[in-house]
C-alpha positions as CSV (number, residue, x, y, z in Angstrom):
1,M,-6.6,-97.5,113.2
2,G,-6.8,-96.7,117.0
3,A,-4.2,-99.4,117.8
4,E,-1.9,-98.0,115.1
5,K,-2.1,-94.5,116.5
6,N,-1.3,-95.7,120.0
7,K,1.8,-97.6,118.7
8,K,3.1,-94.5,117.2
9,K,2.8,-92.7,120.6
10,G,4.7,-95.4,122.4
11,R,1.7,-96.9,124.0
12,P,0.4,-100.4,124.0
13,S,-2.7,-101.2,121.9
14,S,-4.8,-100.7,125.1
15,G,-4.0,-97.0,124.9
16,R,-2.8,-96.9,128.5
17,P,0.5,-95.0,129.1
18,V,3.4,-97.2,130.1
19,A,6.0,-95.9,132.6
20,P,9.6,-95.8,131.4
21,P,11.4,-99.1,132.0
22,S,12.7,-99.5,135.6
23,L,15.5,-101.7,136.6
24,F,14.8,-103.9,139.6
25,E,17.9,-105.4,141.0
26,F,18.9,-107.3,144.1
27,G,21.6,-109.9,144.6
28,A,22.2,-111.7,141.3
29,I,18.7,-110.9,140.0
30,S,18.2,-108.0,137.6
31,L,14.9,-107.3,135.8
32,D,14.2,-104.5,133.3
33,L,10.5,-103.9,133.6
34,S,8.1,-101.6,131.9
35,V,4.8,-101.3,133.7
36,P,1.6,-99.3,133.0
37,S,1.3,-96.3,135.3
38,S,-1.7,-98.0,136.9
39,V,0.5,-100.9,138.2
40,Y,2.5,-100.8,141.4
41,S,6.2,-100.4,140.4
42,P,8.8,-102.5,142.1
43,S,10.2,-100.9,145.2
44,D,12.0,-101.8,148.5
45,D,9.1,-103.9,149.8
46,T,9.1,-105.8,146.4
47,E,12.7,-106.6,146.9
48,M,12.1,-107.8,150.5
49,L,9.2,-110.1,149.3
50,A,11.2,-111.4,146.4
51,Q,14.2,-112.2,148.6
52,A,12.0,-113.9,151.2
53,A,10.4,-116.0,148.4
54,L,13.8,-117.0,147.1
55,E,15.0,-118.0,150.5
56,N,11.8,-119.8,151.6
57,V,10.2,-121.4,148.5
58,M,11.7,-124.8,147.9
59,A,12.6,-126.0,144.4
60,G,9.9,-128.2,143.0
61,S,7.2,-126.2,144.8
62,S,4.1,-124.9,143.0
63,V,4.1,-121.1,142.9
64,L,1.3,-118.8,141.8
65,E,1.3,-115.0,141.8
66,I,-1.8,-113.2,140.6
67,G,-2.7,-109.5,140.4
68,T,0.1,-108.3,142.7
69,G,1.7,-105.6,140.5
70,S,4.5,-105.8,138.0
71,G,5.2,-109.5,138.5
72,A,8.7,-108.8,139.7
73,V,8.5,-111.4,142.5
74,I,7.5,-114.3,140.3
75,L,10.0,-113.2,137.6
76,S,12.7,-113.1,140.2
77,L,11.9,-116.7,141.2
78,A,11.9,-117.7,137.5
79,K,15.4,-116.1,137.0
80,S,16.8,-117.6,140.1
81,G,17.6,-120.9,138.3
82,K,15.5,-123.0,140.7
83,K,12.9,-125.2,139.1
84,F,9.3,-124.6,140.1
85,N,6.0,-126.1,139.0
């Protein structure tokens, strides 16, 4: 029943509030992200890191991003069209 109540309030089943979706855009990359208020939302430094990753990580490389916020950097790499392991 608790999960049902939370869904009615626009919250995930964990009960944590989710920030309104934010649009993260730079270059040809555009992500519409909804993140819990406890997670670092994408900002200028996220864009800088994502751009650096796109420019410096070679296709075919293995890429791992863990616990670094919204996941905008790894999602940007995935949307770039390059193939990563």
